[in-house]
N, C-alpha and C positions, 0 to 999 in steps of 0.2 A: 629131604628131596621130595620135591612136588610129585603129584601124581602123574603128570604129566611125564615127570624125569625118571617116573619107574615101569611106567606101561610099555608094552611090548607093541611092534608094529611088524604083525605077521605079513603084510602086504609087500612092505620094503625088503623083507629077507625074502619072499618069494619072487620079486624083481631082479633082485640079485642072483638068484639061482637061475631064473630065465636067461639074463644075460650070459652068465656063464655057460651055459647049454648051448646056446646061439654061437660062443667064440670054440666050443670044442674042438680041438683039432682034427677030432676022428668022425663025429658025428653031428657037428655044428652046420650052421648055415654058409652057404659058400660066399655069399657077399657078404655077411657079417666077417666073416675071418679073414678077409681081404682088406678091411677098412682097419684105417692107422688115425693116429692124432689129427693129421692134416685132411685126411679125406673126409672127416665127419663136421669138420669147421663149417662149410656151408649149410648142413644141414641143422645144426645148432643156431646158426643165425637165422636161418628161415623158420625155424621152431619159434623162436623168441619173438618174430613179427608175428607169427598167427596167433600168439598168446594176447599179444596188443591189439590185433583185429578182432580178438573175441571180445575183449574187454571193451572195446568200442563200440560192439553191436550191442553190448549189455546181455549178452546171452550165456548166463553163469554155468549152464551145463556143459556149453562148449567151452567155456574157460576152464573147467575143470578138466575137461579131455586134453585140450592143448597144454596145460601145464604138465599132464602126464607124458605128455610127449616129450616136453621141455626135461624134465626130470630124468627121463631114460637117456637123454643125452648125457647128462651128468653120470648116470650109472655106464654109460658105454665109457666114458673117458675114466671112471674109477676100474672096470675090468682091465681096461688097455695100460693101466699105470700097475695095478696089480700084476699083470703078466709080466711087464718088465720090472718088477721088484722096486717101483718108484712110491707107490701109495695105493690105497685101496678107499672104499666110501666111508668107512669110519674115519679114515686120516682125513677126510675131504671135511666131514661134518666137525671134526675136532678143530681143526683149520679156524672154519669161519665161526666156530663157537668162542675160540679163544680171541680170536680179532675182535669180535661183538662185545666182549668184556674188556678186552685192554683198551678199545676205543670209547668206551662208556664209562671211565672211573666215577661221574658224577651219579650212577645209577647202581653200579656193582660195588662192591669193596674190591680194592687193589689185590691182586693175589702174589704169593710168594717167588713163583715161577717168572711173574714180569722182569724185563730186561733191568738189569743193574746201572745202567747207563745213566749217568747224573743227570745229562739234558731231559732224557724220557721221564725221570723219576720226578724233576721238577715240574713238568706239564703235566704230570698224574696228579703232584700236588697242586698245581694252580688250579686244575679242574675241580678236585675235592674241596678247595678253598671256596671256589664259585658255588658247588652245588651246598654247601654249608651257608653260604651267604644267603642263596636263594631262599633256602628252607627258612632262615632266620627272618629274612623281609617278608617272607610269606605269614609265618606264625606273628609277626609284629602286626602286618596288615589284616590278619583275620582277628586279632584282638584289639587293634584300633576300629574295626568294623564293627564289632561286637558292643565295645563300648558306645559307638556312636547311636546304634539301634537303641540299646538300653535309654540312653538320653532322650531320643526322642520320643520313646513311649512315655517316659515320665514328664516330659513337656511338650506339649503337641505345639506349641508357639514356636518351637526351635524346627520344626518339619522342612521347611525351606533352606533353612542354613545348613541343617545336616544333610540335606539332598544334596545341596551343592558340594559339601564337603566328600560325599561319597563318591561324587563324579571326578572331584580331582584325586581323590586317592586313588579310583580304579585306573584313572589317564598315569597316574603316576605308577601303578602297578604295570600296566602294560608297556610303558617307556622302559621301567626296570627290567621287565623279562625280557625285551626285544634287546637291550644291552647284553644281559646274560648270554640269550641264544647266540647273539655275535661273537661273543667270548668262547662258548661252547665250540662253534663251527671254526674258530681260529685254532684252538686247541686240537681240535679233530685232525686238521690240516698238518698241524705240528707233530701229532703222533704219527702219523701217516708217513711225512716227512722223515721220522726218526726210524720207521719200521723199514722204510727204502734204504735208507743210509746204512743201517745194521746189515743189510744183505751183502755177503762179500762181492767184491767188485764192482759195486754201484757208486757210480761216481757223480750222477748227474743230478746236480743240485738247482737244475732249474724250475721256474715255478711253472714250466709246462710238461715237467716230468710225470710221467706214469699216466698220460691220457693214450690208451690204447691206439695203435693205428687201425686196427679192425673195426673200431667204430664206424656206424653209419655217418656218410660224410655231412649230414647237417648236424647228426648229434656231436660229431667231433668240432666241429665249428663253433656250437654252442657253447661246450665244454671249455675250447680256446680262449673264449672272448670272455667267459666268465672266470676264468683264471686270471687272465691279464686285468681284468676289472678290480680284482680284489686287492691289486697293488696299485690301484690308481690310474689304468692305462685305459681310461674311458671317457666318453662323452658324458656329461652331466644332464643334457636334454636332449631332444628328439631331432631338433633343426640340423644339425651337424649331420645327424642319422641319416635322415633324409636327402641331404645335400648329398651326401655319398652315395648313396644310390642313383642320384640323378647324374651324379659325374661318371659312375661305373658305365652306366646306359650309353652316353655319349662316347665313351670311350670303346666299349663293343661296337658301336655304328660307325666309328672313324675307322676300325679294324675290317670292318664288311664291306666298308666303301672305298678300299684302297684298289687301286688298278688291277693287282695282283695278291687278293685275299687271302692270307695265310691263315691254314686252319687252326695250326698250334696257338698261334696268338689269339685269335678268335675263341679258342676255348679258354686260353688263359683269363680273358677279359671276361667272359660268361662266369668263369669260377669267380672273380671278385666281385662281380654282381651278384651272385648267390650268397655269398659270404657276408654282403653287406646287407642284404635282405634277411638273413639269419640275425644279424646284429640287430636289427628293426625289430625282429620278433622278440627278442630277448629283452630289448628295452622295454616292450610291451607286456613283458612276463607272459609271453605266448611261449609254448613249446614249439619249435619249428616243424620237428617231426610230426607232433598229433596234428599241425595245421595241415600240412602236406597230405598226410593220411586222409584225413576231413574233404580235403580239395579232391584226391583221388576217388574217394566214396561218392561225392556229387555228381564229378565228372561221368562214372561210370553208370550211374542212377539215371541221370539225364540223357545220355546215348542209349540206354536200354530204351527207354522210352520214345527216342527216335524211332530206333530198329521197329518197336510194337506199331507205332502210328504209321509207319511204311508198309509193314505187312498186312495192317488192316485195309491199305488202300492198295493192296496185291503190287505194289512197286517193289521189286529186288534192291536191295540196298546199294548193290553194284551197278543199278541202274541209274538210281536216284540222283539230282543234280545237287548241286553245293547249296543252289537258291532253295531246292525244296527242303533239304536237309535243315538249313539256317532257320527257315520259318517254321518249321516244327520246334525245332531248339528254342526261339524265342516262345513259342506257345508254353512249351514244357515249364520252363523259367517263370512266366506269369504264374502257373498253375501253382509252382513249389512257392510262390510268394518271393 
């Protein structure tokens, strides 16, 4: 066992003890004692976003602090599970450790406790074969590269030819590893599917199965689109993606310009527009959540600058005109570049 595997984590044990004390029926915190799995879900989501925000700021001390808050959410769920006789922190850690080993057979040796399901065994064997093939190809490539270098040292006249061969070899290696990574991703999805199917009562075999409803809407939209793209339900270039956005804008305005606008229909069309914009983001390899978080921060920074400018001019913000605020806003944008 590695050194990391045998060392103790006293602060983790301390945190678990603190959580148990907070939930103590007699001496615990009244607020903590009132909580349930459902009531702390909003806090879990909020803490995850605060981690993302700290990372975006690049403040590693804050990242550490926010990760602690997020860890506490896991500890809270573990305490609730232990009280109900469902699971504990150790069980949670074991579950994710087992899952990571099971889903990475190309890294870890298969364990005897894995499912005996024939399909799953085939998937695992396929990944082992891919791993072996990758190792073999890398060894051959390394040997090939070594032989080339020796040849070049012996005969400088072959330098240019050798360089071209190495470049071709590197290109071939990149292409080969890209194909293998693609195969590993397919096998990852196959193992996940087999895990879902092995759970009692789970009969959802859809490509879109197992995308949590509780995900942030932009993230869930991106995941839905990515899953569909993997089976070919996607455009191959940007033109139709952009056309779809224009189409959705027209449909929004068609609803807005009705004699008796229906808010439900307008909401529906705006949802379609947002979904189309997420699709554009995905096609450009941009994470929609990150892009919008960045836009939010940029807007906030600029508006705070507008407030500061008005304050310097001794103009209460609720007394400033839209024209005054827009003029300052333009200046702020210019200074920001």
